[in-house]
C-alpha positions as YAML, in Angstrom:
chain: A
units: angstrom
residues:
- id: 1
  name: MET
  ca: [264.44, 170.16, -115.25]
- id: 2
  name: ASN
  ca: [262.79, 166.78, -115.49]
- id: 3
  name: ALA
  ca: [263.57, 164.26, -118.23]
- id: 4
  name: SER
  ca: [261.48, 161.04, -119.17]
- id: 5
  name: VAL
  ca: [262.96, 158.15, -120.70]
- id: 6
  name: THR
  ca: [260.80, 155.62, -122.47]
- id: 7
  name: PRO
  ca: [262.02, 152.02, -122.69]
- id: 8
  name: ALA
  ca: [262.80, 151.05, -126.24]
- id: 9
  name: SER
  ca: [260.96, 147.91, -127.54]
- id: 10
  name: SER
  ca: [263.05, 144.89, -128.23]
- id: 11
  name: PRO
  ca: [263.72, 144.56, -131.93]
- id: 12
  name: GLY
  ca: [261.51, 142.05, -133.83]
- id: 13
  name: ARG
  ca: [258.89, 141.35, -130.85]
- id: 14
  name: GLN
  ca: [255.43, 142.89, -131.17]
- id: 15
  name: PRO
  ca: [253.36, 144.10, -128.29]
- id: 16
  name: GLY
  ca: [251.40, 140.93, -126.61]
- id: 17
  name: GLN
  ca: [253.60, 138.49, -128.02]
- id: 18
  name: ALA
  ca: [255.07, 137.36, -124.76]
- id: 19
  name: GLY
  ca: [251.54, 136.31, -123.52]
- id: 20
  name: VAL
  ca: [250.82, 134.09, -126.66]
- id: 21
  name: THR
  ca: [254.14, 132.44, -126.26]
- id: 22
  name: LEU
  ca: [253.22, 131.65, -122.75]
- id: 23
  name: ILE
  ca: [249.99, 129.95, -123.75]
- id: 24
  name: VAL
  ca: [251.57, 127.79, -126.24]
- id: 25
  name: ALA
  ca: [254.11, 126.59, -124.10]
- id: 26
  name: VAL
  ca: [251.54, 125.44, -121.73]
- id: 27
  name: LEU
  ca: [249.37, 123.86, -124.21]
- id: 28
  name: LEU
  ca: [252.24, 122.00, -125.57]
- id: 29
  name: THR
  ca: [253.25, 120.92, -121.93]
- id: 30
  name: GLY
  ca: [249.69, 119.62, -121.44]
- id: 31
  name: ILE
  ca: [249.80, 117.67, -124.70]
- id: 32
  name: VAL
  ca: [253.06, 116.07, -123.65]
- id: 33
  name: LEU
  ca: [251.62, 115.22, -120.47]
- id: 34
  name: LEU
  ca: [248.66, 113.82, -121.92]
- id: 35
  name: LEU
  ca: [250.69, 111.73, -124.26]
- id: 36
  name: ILE
  ca: [252.95, 110.44, -121.36]
- id: 37
  name: VAL
  ca: [249.76, 109.55, -119.34]
- id: 38
  name: GLY
  ca: [248.06, 107.69, -122.20]
- id: 39
  name: VAL
  ca: [251.20, 105.82, -123.04]
- id: 40
  name: THR
  ca: [251.72, 104.81, -119.41]
- id: 41
  name: ALA
  ca: [248.01, 103.71, -119.22]
- id: 42
  name: THR
  ca: [248.16, 101.56, -122.47]
- id: 43
  name: LEU
  ca: [251.43, 99.93, -121.09]
- id: 44
  name: ALA
  ca: [249.57, 99.22, -117.71]
- id: 45
  name: LEU
  ca: [246.53, 97.70, -119.18]
- id: 46
  name: GLY
  ca: [248.68, 95.74, -121.66]
- id: 47
  name: SER
  ca: [250.91, 94.52, -118.61]
- id: 48
  name: ARG
  ca: [247.87, 93.68, -116.86]
- id: 49
  name: GLN
  ca: [246.28, 91.62, -119.85]
- id: 50
  name: GLY
  ca: [249.49, 89.86, -120.44]
- id: 51
  name: ASN
  ca: [249.76, 88.91, -116.70]
- id: 52
  name: ALA
  ca: [246.18, 87.53, -117.08]
- id: 53
  name: ASP
  ca: [246.87, 85.65, -120.23]
- id: 54
  name: GLU
  ca: [249.89, 84.26, -118.81]
- id: 55
  name: ARG
  ca: [248.04, 83.00, -115.59]
- id: 56
  name: GLN
  ca: [245.47, 81.37, -118.03]
- id: 57
  name: SER
  ca: [248.21, 79.92, -120.17]
- id: 58
  name: TYR
  ca: [249.88, 78.44, -116.88]
- id: 59
  name: LYS
  ca: [246.30, 77.02, -115.63]
- id: 60
  name: ALA
  ca: [245.87, 75.48, -118.80]
- id: 61
  name: LEU
  ca: [249.33, 73.90, -118.77]
- id: 62
  name: SER
  ca: [248.58, 72.48, -115.36]
- id: 63
  name: ALA
  ca: [245.16, 70.94, -116.22]
- id: 64
  name: ALA
  ca: [246.95, 69.16, -119.18]
- id: 65
  name: GLU
  ca: [249.64, 67.83, -117.01]
- id: 66
  name: SER
  ca: [247.07, 66.90, -114.39]
- id: 67
  name: GLY
  ca: [245.15, 65.01, -116.92]
- id: 68
  name: LEU
  ca: [248.00, 62.75, -117.61]
- id: 69
  name: ASN
  ca: [249.44, 62.62, -114.21]
- id: 70
  name: THR
  ca: [246.15, 61.37, -112.90]
- id: 71
  name: LEU
  ca: [245.35, 58.86, -115.98]
- id: 72
  name: THR
  ca: [247.06, 55.61, -114.61]
- id: 73
  name: VAL
  ca: [245.12, 55.91, -111.29]
- id: 74
  name: ARG
  ca: [241.87, 56.74, -113.10]
- id: 75
  name: VAL
  ca: [242.43, 53.88, -115.47]
- id: 76
  name: LYS
  ca: [243.07, 51.37, -112.71]
- id: 77
  name: GLU
  ca: [239.76, 52.54, -110.95]
- id: 78
  name: ARG
  ca: [237.96, 52.34, -114.15]
- id: 79
  name: MET
  ca: [239.19, 48.64, -114.76]
- id: 80
  name: LYS
  ca: [237.39, 47.74, -111.57]
- id: 81
  name: SER
  ca: [233.90, 49.37, -112.58]
- id: 82
  name: GLU
  ca: [231.23, 46.89, -112.36]
- id: 83
  name: THR
  ca: [229.14, 48.62, -115.05]
- id: 84
  name: ASP
  ca: [231.81, 49.08, -117.74]
- id: 85
  name: PRO
  ca: [234.93, 46.81, -116.87]
- id: 86
  name: TYR
  ca: [237.70, 46.42, -119.16]
- id: 87
  name: THR
  ca: [237.38, 43.33, -121.43]
- id: 88
  name: ALA
  ca: [239.06, 44.32, -124.52]
- id: 89
  name: THR
  ca: [241.45, 42.01, -126.07]
- id: 90
  name: ASP
  ca: [242.89, 44.14, -128.99]
- id: 91
  name: TRP
  ca: [243.78, 47.87, -129.68]
- id: 92
  name: PRO
  ca: [240.54, 48.98, -131.27]
- id: 93
  name: GLY
  ca: [238.53, 47.58, -128.27]
- id: 94
  name: THR
  ca: [240.99, 49.14, -125.81]
- id: 95
  name: GLN
  ca: [240.75, 52.73, -127.68]
- id: 96
  name: THR
  ca: [237.04, 52.49, -127.62]
- id: 97
  name: TRP
  ca: [236.94, 51.62, -123.98]
- id: 98
  name: LEU
  ca: [239.22, 54.48, -123.30]
- id: 99
  name: THR
  ca: [237.51, 57.00, -125.02]
- id: 100
  name: LYS
  ca: [234.00, 56.00, -124.26]
- id: 101
  name: ASN
  ca: [231.85, 58.83, -122.93]
- id: 102
  name: SER
  ca: [234.86, 61.02, -122.75]
- id: 103
  name: TRP
  ca: [235.61, 59.72, -119.32]
- id: 104
  name: ALA
  ca: [239.23, 60.08, -119.57]
- id: 105
  name: ASP
  ca: [238.72, 64.00, -119.60]
- id: 106
  name: TYR
  ca: [240.15, 65.54, -116.49]
- id: 107
  name: VAL
  ca: [238.13, 68.38, -114.85]
- id: 108
  name: THR
  ca: [240.04, 71.07, -112.52]
- id: 109
  name: PRO
  ca: [238.39, 73.85, -110.61]
- id: 110
  name: SER
  ca: [239.47, 76.25, -113.27]
- id: 111
  name: GLY
  ca: [239.15, 74.35, -116.47]
- id: 112
  name: LYS
  ca: [239.53, 70.86, -118.01]
- id: 113
  name: ALA
  ca: [241.96, 68.60, -120.01]
- id: 114
  name: GLU
  ca: [240.70, 66.85, -123.02]
- id: 115
  name: LEU
  ca: [242.67, 63.39, -123.69]
- id: 116
  name: LYS
  ca: [243.05, 61.69, -127.07]
- id: 117
  name: PHE
  ca: [244.78, 58.32, -127.34]
- id: 118
  name: TYR
  ca: [247.03, 57.16, -130.36]
- id: 119
  name: SER
  ca: [248.61, 53.83, -130.42]
- id: 120
  name: GLN
  ca: [251.99, 53.30, -131.85]
- id: 121
  name: SER
  ca: [251.44, 49.31, -131.90]
- id: 122
  name: THR
  ca: [248.38, 47.20, -132.24]
- id: 123
  name: THR
  ca: [249.72, 44.21, -130.60]
- id: 124
  name: TRP
  ca: [250.61, 43.69, -127.00]
- id: 125
  name: PRO
  ca: [252.01, 45.38, -125.30]
- id: 126
  name: PHE
  ca: [250.51, 48.79, -126.40]
- id: 127
  name: SER
  ca: [252.67, 51.97, -126.68]
- id: 128
  name: ILE
  ca: [250.02, 54.81, -126.38]
- id: 129
  name: ASP
  ca: [250.81, 58.38, -127.19]
- id: 130
  name: VAL
  ca: [248.34, 60.30, -124.98]
- id: 131
  name: GLU
  ca: [247.77, 63.79, -125.94]
- id: 132
  name: SER
  ca: [246.16, 66.00, -123.11]
- id: 133
  name: THR
  ca: [244.82, 69.36, -124.09]
- id: 134
  name: GLY
  ca: [244.19, 71.86, -121.23]
- id: 135
  name: LYS
  ca: [241.69, 74.58, -121.78]
- id: 136
  name: VAL
  ca: [241.13, 77.64, -119.36]
- id: 137
  name: GLY
  ca: [239.37, 80.47, -120.49]
- id: 138
  name: GLY
  ca: [240.93, 81.21, -124.26]
- id: 139
  name: ALA
  ca: [244.15, 79.68, -123.30]
- id: 140
  name: THR
  ca: [245.10, 76.14, -124.75]
- id: 141
  name: ARG
  ca: [248.09, 74.11, -123.83]
- id: 142
  name: ARG
  ca: [249.04, 70.77, -124.94]
- id: 143
  name: VAL
  ca: [251.18, 67.91, -123.45]
- id: 144
  name: ILE
  ca: [251.96, 64.64, -124.86]
- id: 145
  name: GLN
  ca: [253.32, 61.67, -123.19]
- id: 146
  name: THR
  ca: [253.67, 57.99, -124.07]
- id: 147
  name: PHE
  ca: [252.09, 55.23, -122.04]
- id: 148
  name: LYS
  ca: [252.84, 51.29, -122.27]
- id: 149
  name: LEU
  ca: [249.87, 49.10, -121.39]
- id: 150
  name: GLU
  ca: [250.57, 45.49, -120.65]
- id: 151
  name: ARG
  ca: [248.38, 42.58, -120.23]
- id: 152
  name: GLY
  ca: [248.48, 41.51, -116.72]
- id: 153
  name: GLY
  ca: [248.86, 37.67, -115.88]
- id: 154
  name: LEU
  ca: [248.52, 35.57, -112.93]
- id: 155
  name: GLY
  ca: [252.23, 34.38, -113.38]
- id: 156
  name: ASP
  ca: [254.49, 33.18, -110.82]
- id: 157
  name: GLY
  ca: [254.95, 35.36, -107.72]
- id: 158
  name: ASN
  ca: [251.33, 36.93, -108.65]
- id: 159
  name: LEU
  ca: [247.99, 36.00, -107.32]
- id: 160
  name: ARG
  ca: [247.38, 32.69, -108.85]
- id: 161
  name: VAL
  ca: [244.44, 30.59, -108.60]
- id: 162
  name: ARG
  ca: [245.02, 26.93, -109.62]
- id: 163
  name: SER
  ca: [242.17, 24.81, -108.24]
- id: 164
  name: ALA
  ca: [239.52, 22.30, -109.61]
- id: 165
  name: PHE
  ca: [237.25, 22.69, -106.91]
- id: 166
  name: THR
  ca: [234.19, 25.05, -106.85]
- id: 167
  name: ALA
  ca: [234.14, 27.76, -104.16]
- id: 168
  name: THR
  ca: [231.17, 27.64, -101.93]
- id: 169
  name: GLU
  ca: [231.25, 31.49, -101.94]
- id: 170
  name: THR
  ca: [232.46, 34.26, -103.98]
- id: 171
  name: ILE
  ca: [235.85, 35.25, -103.05]
- id: 172
  name: SER
  ca: [236.34, 39.24, -103.07]
- id: 173
  name: THR
  ca: [239.62, 40.63, -103.84]
- id: 174
  name: ASN
  ca: [239.19, 44.42, -104.42]
- id: 175
  name: GLY
  ca: [235.56, 45.45, -103.79]
- id: 176
  name: SER
  ca: [234.58, 44.86, -107.33]
- id: 177
  name: SER
  ca: [236.37, 41.79, -108.91]
- id: 178
  name: SER
  ca: [235.84, 38.36, -107.82]
- id: 179
  name: ILE
  ca: [237.21, 34.85, -108.04]
- id: 180
  name: THR
  ca: [235.20, 31.72, -108.38]
- id: 181
  name: GLY
  ca: [236.01, 28.08, -108.68]
- id: 182
  name: THR
  ca: [235.85, 25.99, -111.81]
- id: 183
  name: ALA
  ca: [234.97, 22.48, -112.41]
- id: 184
  name: ASN
  ca: [237.92, 21.66, -114.97]
- id: 185
  name: GLY
  ca: [240.37, 24.21, -116.48]
- id: 186
  name: GLY
  ca: [240.02, 26.85, -118.91]
- id: 187
  name: TRP
  ca: [241.53, 28.60, -121.59]
- id: 188
  name: VAL
  ca: [244.98, 29.99, -120.88]
- id: 189
  name: THR
  ca: [246.68, 30.98, -124.42]
- id: 190
  name: LYS
  ca: [246.64, 30.17, -127.96]
- id: 191
  name: LEU
  ca: [249.31, 28.82, -130.70]
- id: 192
  name: THR
  ca: [251.04, 31.47, -132.68]
- id: 193
  name: ALA
  ca: [252.84, 29.03, -135.28]
- id: 194
  name: GLU
  ca: [251.93, 25.90, -136.83]
- id: 195
  name: THR
  ca: [253.59, 22.96, -135.52]
- id: 196
  name: GLU
  ca: [254.18, 19.79, -137.73]
- id: 197
  name: PRO
  ca: [255.88, 16.99, -135.42]
- id: 198
  name: ASN
  ca: [258.61, 15.07, -137.59]
- id: 199
  name: ALA
  ca: [258.93, 11.45, -137.21]
- id: 200
  name: GLU
  ca: [261.47, 11.36, -134.34]
- id: 201
  name: GLN
  ca: [259.03, 13.62, -132.43]
- id: 202
  name: ILE
  ca: [255.91, 11.41, -133.42]
- id: 203
  name: ASN
  ca: [257.79, 8.51, -132.29]
- id: 204
  name: SER
  ca: [258.80, 10.07, -128.89]
- id: 205
  name: LYS
  ca: [255.60, 11.89, -128.44]
- id: 206
  name: THR
  ca: [257.49, 14.87, -127.36]
- id: 207
  name: PHE
  ca: [257.78, 18.25, -129.55]
- id: 208
  name: PRO
  ca: [257.78, 22.17, -128.85]
- id: 209
  name: LEU
  ca: [254.59, 24.28, -129.37]
- id: 210
  name: THR
  ca: [254.81, 27.98, -129.88]
- id: 211
  name: VAL
  ca: [252.47, 29.93, -127.85]
- id: 212
  name: GLU
  ca: [251.37, 33.52, -127.24]
- id: 213
  name: ASP
  ca: [252.18, 33.50, -123.60]
- id: 214
  name: THR
  ca: [253.12, 30.72, -120.97]
- id: 215
  name: SER
  ca: [253.02, 32.69, -117.59]
- id: 216
  name: ASN
  ca: [249.96, 30.78, -116.76]
- id: 217
  name: ILE
  ca: [251.46, 27.44, -117.39]
- id: 218
  name: LEU
  ca: [253.78, 25.42, -115.07]
- id: 219
  name: PRO
  ca: [256.01, 22.50, -115.97]
- id: 220
  name: GLY
  ca: [253.95, 19.09, -114.94]
- id: 221
  name: ASP
  ca: [250.57, 20.84, -116.01]
- id: 222
  name: TYR
  ca: [248.28, 18.95, -118.44]
- id: 223
  name: LEU
  ca: [246.69, 20.94, -121.53]
- id: 224
  name: LYS
  ca: [244.34, 20.23, -124.33]
- id: 225
  name: VAL
  ca: [245.04, 21.53, -127.66]
- id: 226
  name: ASN
  ca: [242.47, 20.21, -130.39]
- id: 227
  name: GLY
  ca: [241.21, 17.51, -128.38]
- id: 228
  name: THR
  ca: [244.89, 16.18, -127.58]
- id: 229
  name: THR
  ca: [246.17, 15.93, -124.07]
- id: 230
  name: LEU
  ca: [249.59, 17.11, -123.53]
- id: 231
  name: ARG
  ca: [252.08, 17.05, -120.54]
- id: 232
  name: VAL
  ca: [253.99, 20.04, -120.05]
- id: 233
  name: ASN
  ca: [257.85, 19.09, -119.62]
- id: 234
  name: SER
  ca: [259.34, 22.49, -119.70]
- id: 235
  name: LYS
  ca: [258.81, 26.21, -120.97]
- id: 236
  name: THR
  ca: [260.45, 29.41, -122.13]
- id: 237
  name: ALA
  ca: [258.69, 32.74, -122.58]
- id: 238
  name: THR
  ca: [256.74, 31.39, -125.68]
- id: 239
  name: THR
  ca: [257.68, 27.77, -126.25]
- id: 240
  name: LEU
  ca: [256.19, 24.66, -124.31]
- id: 241
  name: ASN
  ca: [257.95, 21.40, -124.50]
- id: 242
  name: VAL
  ca: [255.09, 18.88, -124.41]
- id: 243
  name: THR
  ca: [254.44, 15.26, -124.59]
- id: 244
  name: VAL
  ca: [251.36, 13.30, -125.79]
- id: 245
  name: VAL
  ca: [249.55, 11.67, -122.96]
- id: 246
  name: PRO
  ca: [248.53, 8.97, -122.26]
- id: 247
  name: ALA
  ca: [251.23, 6.56, -123.96]
- id: 248
  name: ASN
  ca: [248.86, 4.86, -126.20]
- id: 249
  name: ALA
  ca: [247.33, 8.26, -127.78]
- id: 250
  name: GLN
  ca: [247.95, 9.24, -131.40]
- id: 251
  name: VAL
  ca: [250.14, 12.37, -132.29]
- id: 252
  name: PRO
  ca: [248.35, 14.54, -134.55]
- id: 253
  name: THR
  ca: [250.28, 15.42, -137.77]
- id: 254
  name: SER
  ca: [249.74, 19.21, -137.24]
- id: 255
  name: PHE
  ca: [248.53, 21.75, -134.70]
- id: 256
  name: GLY
  ca: [247.47, 24.95, -136.45]
- id: 257
  name: THR
  ca: [248.00, 28.55, -135.72]
- id: 258
  name: GLY
  ca: [245.47, 30.38, -133.55]
- id: 259
  name: ALA
  ca: [244.52, 26.75, -131.79]
- id: 260
  name: ASP
  ca: [243.22, 27.45, -128.17]
- id: 261
  name: VAL
  ca: [245.32, 26.04, -125.46]
- id: 262
  name: THR
  ca: [243.08, 24.72, -122.24]
- id: 263
  name: LEU
  ca: [244.74, 24.02, -118.92]
- id: 264
  name: LEU
  ca: [243.30, 20.92, -117.38]
- id: 265
  name: LEU
  ca: [243.63, 22.22, -113.60]
- id: 266
  name: ASN
  ca: [245.02, 19.49, -111.30]
- id: 267
  name: ALA
  ca: [244.36, 16.67, -113.66]
- id: 268
  name: VAL
  ca: [244.96, 13.27, -112.22]
- id: 269
  name: GLY
  ca: [248.36, 12.11, -113.51]
- id: 270
  name: ARG
  ca: [247.86, 8.31, -112.82]
- id: 271
  name: PRO
  ca: [246.22, 5.88, -110.32]
- id: 272
  name: ASP
  ca: [248.34, 5.19, -107.49]
- id: 273
  name: SER
  ca: [247.98, 1.07, -107.04]
- id: 274
  name: THR
  ca: [250.02, 1.28, -103.71]
- id: 275
  name: ASN
  ca: [247.95, 3.98, -102.01]
- id: 276
  name: THR
  ca: [245.13, 2.44, -99.83]
- id: 277
  name: ASN
  ca: [243.72, 5.61, -98.92]
- id: 278
  name: PRO
  ca: [240.75, 6.34, -101.01]
- id: 279
  name: ARG
  ca: [240.94, 10.13, -100.29]
- id: 280
  name: VAL
  ca: [244.46, 10.31, -101.73]
- id: 281
  name: ILE
  ca: [245.04, 10.69, -105.57]
- id: 282
  name: GLN
  ca: [248.08, 12.00, -107.51]
- id: 283
  name: VAL
  ca: [247.67, 15.01, -109.37]
- id: 284
  name: SER
  ca: [249.60, 17.13, -111.87]
- id: 285
  name: ASN
  ca: [250.44, 19.84, -109.65]
- id: 286
  name: THR
  ca: [249.56, 20.81, -106.29]
- id: 287
  name: LYS
  ca: [250.33, 24.48, -106.33]
- id: 288
  name: GLY
  ca: [247.64, 26.85, -105.35]
- id: 289
  name: ILE
  ca: [245.86, 24.08, -103.28]
...
């Protein structure tokens, strides 16, 4: 006698339900994988874009710094230009020269640096804030540095030309600048304060003068101020102790602010009656000859 046994169905499960569950599980797994892949791709693209932006920012910063680091050399080279030399005497003129034709902008292989100049002072020496803006692609970086612009002088220890004799040929010093002789001196500085000699100073013909700069003047030099000839006895940074010459000359009652001071190069101090050589004369100063 054979008996057949029919498996009992699990409670609550309908026929074919196991297959549907498998399909849903596969779909959910695929969706999760797609989400993971999408998030990973987004992060990778963002990281790549971030790296590109960072590289551009670094290049922009490098361009801005290069514009400042090379400025001193480029200014010195431009000062020697024959077509546009530096001739300014104040800050407005200096600013115009610095910004003319945007020459100060610095171009790099990947971008450029645009320079702007702002003065902290309007009198010599100028303290200048230079803003350098580096631009590469869409990245922009700014760097600011302070420079000091001083007026060069032919003072003691530097190149000093003191001769009353005209050179037969031009003397080239750097390929673009030149030095030529002059027949009798020239402007060296100006008075920065009014001077009114008192009675004692008028009697002695000796008094101080306050000037802008004394670096091109030596004790023993002869000067002219408002037509009066003066001999320099001593000097400080901005003060000259002078004596009116010759002995019978009148001492002016005042010397006004801003009056030009002219140096008489190698002025003849006095005739030497004991000298029998007609080629020998006594001059105020033999330095530079």
